[in-house]
C-alpha angles and dihedrals in degrees: 000000000000128000096193116132095199123075114266112257120223119237108252113221093237092054091047089052092049091052092049094044092051092046094237101112092108091049088052092050091050092058119096116269093248090057094048089048091045093054093049093046092049093048092046092054093061110115097196128055091231092053091049092050091048090052093048089051091050092051092049092047092049092049091048093048097039124202093072135090121180090341094308129108114267106182097186091064096046112131118235112218117205 
């Protein structure tokens, strides 16, 4: 059961491929549903290809880095490096 108030966004094939290529699909899946949906909605609202590509890169970078969501600290997702 979901408690999201916003409509669920579908996963676009290019975003799925970007997550897989960058090796961050598991990090994406570990994020709360509202964050996954937020990323997809934000990317989908881009009106220019360059803006969309920039947003996909930001999402990938944040997932790789951990501890960040939409440019804001997100402590639960912080990566612990050995």
